[in-house]
N, C-alpha and C positions, 0 to 999 in steps of 0.2 A: 445527330448522333446515332449511330447505329446501335441497337440493342445487343446486350451480351448474351450469348447462347446460355440456356439453362445448364448445359453440360459444363460450362465454364465459371458458373457462379460459385462463389467460396462457400463451402458447406458450414453451417452454423452447428456449433457443438452445443448438445442440449445441456443446460444447467442442472447439475446433480445436487440436490438439496439433502443436507445432513439432517436426518430426523432427530437426532440427539440434540442438536443445536436448538431446536424449536420445542424439546420437551421442558415441561416445568420442573424446577428444582425438586418439588415434592416427589414427582414421579422418578426422578433419578435417584433420590435418597431411597425410595421404596424398593426400587430395582436392586440397589446395592445391598440393602439389608437382606432381601430375598435370596441373593445369590450367595451371601455370607452363610445364612441359615441352611442352605442346600448343602454347602461345603461342611459345615459343622455335623450335620445329620449323616452325611457320607462317612466321615470319620468314624462316628460312633457305631454305626453298622458294620463297618470293615472292623473296627476294634473288637466288637462283640463276637463276630464270626472267627476272628483269630484267637480270642480267648477261649472259646468253645472248642476249638479244634486242637488246642494246644495241651490242656490238661484234663487227663481222664484216669490218672494213676492213684492208687492207694499205696502209700509206703507204711509198712509195718515195721516199726523201730521200737526199741527198748532194751533192757539189759539181758545178759545171758540167762538162759533157763526160766525166763518169764512166759514161754509158751507161744512165741512168734511163729515158729515154724509148724506147729501143730495147728494153729489157726489158719495159716496159710494152705496146709494141706487139706484141711477140711473144706476151706472155701473153693480151692482149685479143683480137687479132685474128689470131694465128697466122701472122703474117708481119712482116718487118722493113721499115718504111716509112721514107723519109728523114727525117731528124730535124734540128732545129735548137735553139737555146737557148730554152727555153720560158719564158714571162713570165707564165703562169697555169697553174693546176693542171688535169690532165687526170684523168678519172675513167671507169671502165667497170666493169660487172659481168661476172664470169667464172664458169663452172661447173667446179668441181673434179672433182665427182662428179654422177651424175643428181640427188642429193638434197643437194647441198651448194654453194650459191653465194656467193662473196664479191665485195667491192668493192675495186678496186685504184685508188688515188689517186696520181699522179705530181706531186710538189711541186718547183717550180722551185729549182734550185741557186743562183740569184744572190744574193750576200750581202745584198742590201737587202730581198729578198722571201722568202728561204728559211725564215724563221720563220713562215710561213702554215701550217706542219704543226701548230702548236699549236691552230689552228681545228679540226682533225680528230681530236684526241687522245681525245676523248670517245667516238668511234666506231670507233677504231682497236683491234684485236686484235694486230696485229703491226706492227713498223717494220723496214723492210729499208733500211740505210744502204749505198749503193752506191759502191764506191771503184774508181778505175782503178788495177789493180794494176800496170800497165805503167809508170805514171809517178808512183807515190806515193812513190819514193825522193826525187823532186824537189819533190813538192807536199806532202809529208808534214806540215809546220807547219800549212799552210791546211786540210788535211783534218782533222787533229786538232783544230783550232779550231771546225770546223763540228760535228764529232762530240761536242765538249765541250758545245755547245749542247743537243744531243740528250740527253746523259746527265744535264744538269743538269735538264732538262724532266721526265724520267722520275722522277728521284729527288725532285722538288717536288711530285709529284701528291699530292692529300689522301689520308689513310688509307682513305677510303670508296671511293677509285677504284682498281681493280686495273691496274697498269702494263701496257702492251702488251709483248708478246715482242719482242725485239731479235735481229736477225741482221745480220751485216756480209757483204756480197756482194762478194767479190774479183773484180770483173769485168774482162772482157778478158784472162782467163787464158791464152787460146789464144796470145796474142802472146808469152808468156814461154816457150813451147816451142821450144827450139833444139837443135841436135845436141850441145852441150856440156852439157846438163841431163840429169838422170836422174830418173825417176819421174814420176808424173802432173804436168801442168802445173797442175791446180787445187790440188794439195798445196803445189806452189812457190808459187802465188799466195797461198794464205791463211797460209803461214807467213811470207812477206815482208810482207804488210799487217798481219798481227798484231804482228810485232817492231817495224815502224816507228811504228805507232800507239802501242803501249805506250810506246815511248822518247819520242814527242813529248808524250804525255799526262803522262808522269811529270814532264818539264820544266815543263809548266804547273801541276802539282801543287805541285812545289818552290817555283816562282816566288810562288804564291799563299801557301804556308805562310810565306815570308819577307817577305810584304806587298809584293812586288814586282809591278807591273802586267803583265799577259800580253797585252796588245794587240799587242805587237810579234811575238808568236810565232804569227801566223797571217796572215789575209788583209791585203793592203795597204789602209789606209783602212777597215778593219773597225771595228764598234762595240767600244768596250771592254769587256772580259770579266773584269775583275779581281775582280768579285764573284760570279761563277759559282761553284757548287759541282757536286757530282755526281762528283767523283773520288775519294770515300773508299773506302777498302779496309783491310781487316784489322779487329779488334775495336775499336780506338780510332780508326779513321778515318784514321790518319797512316801506314800501310804504303805501301810503293812500289806504284805502279799496275800491277796485272795484271789482265787480263779475268776471270781465274778467281776472284780475290779482290774483285771489285767488288761493293759493297753493293747495287746495284740490281737484281740477279739475274743470271741466266745469259745469256751472249752466245755465239751460234753463228756461226762462220764458214763461208761455202760459197764455193767456186770457181764462177764462171759466166762465160758468153760468149755473145754473139749475133753471128753471122756475117751479112754482107749477102747478099741474095738471089742476087747474081750469083756467089757462091762456093758456093751449095748443091750445085750439080752435082758439085764435086769436094771437098766438105768432109769426106767419110768416106773413110778409107783404113786398111788394116790396122795402120798405125803409130799413129793416132790414139787418144787416150785414149777409153774408152767412155763416161766420165761427163762428157763436154764439153756445152756448151750450158747449158740451164736445168733438166736432169734433176734435179740435187740440190735446186734451190730448189722445183721442182713437188713433189718428194717431201716435203720439209720443210712446204710449204703443206698438203699432203694429211693429214699427220700432227698438224699444230698448229692449223689454222683451223677 
């Protein structure tokens, strides 16, 4: 028999071995867990980058005549300009440090347009609720009604959205300093505002738990707020309202004041408290924004 030429011999296909088929089960399990862990870490990193780039705004909210625009003017322009009741939001970028810039948005306090703050919640990293500490004993129910809307909005955010930080600015604290009071005026202002707001918010919570409308506990002719939540405290949500126990998170109270330009020449004296003005707020912004 004649030999078959090499060129006409059938080519043998090399056998391809699947490395996975020969891998021990323990190795496969470890590889799967490692891949899943990498995916989780990637989502965490991307989520953090997204949250950092989304919110850098400070929202100034609060009742009319509480001093929001004066605070905005001092922070944004380093001076106190003549102010009047705002009918639209003011916004400006300010530099806290050479490498840190934030946006400040001053929301009007009129009852019919104050809910404009909800349009900016997605970009807000902090909310500053401004209260006139000199008149809060008289306007407490209306101020609490306004704050109730803020608390309700923050506790109603979806789980995917991190709620903004909340600070309550007890403004015009310098007006409380008299010869009959002792201690810093800012401390007197924060204690006064906190006590009154807790009392008024507790009234609203009790009225709601008893299925009683709370529209009469705030602004005259304001919208009904009987269905608002956001006042839950304690493990069961039915405890007496206290800012320390509020389920929405930490609430910081700061004493602030903004003096007119005409008083600047004589605003500092040896008897004046050293933490007057917006120093406490500026420090808080540098630490938290």
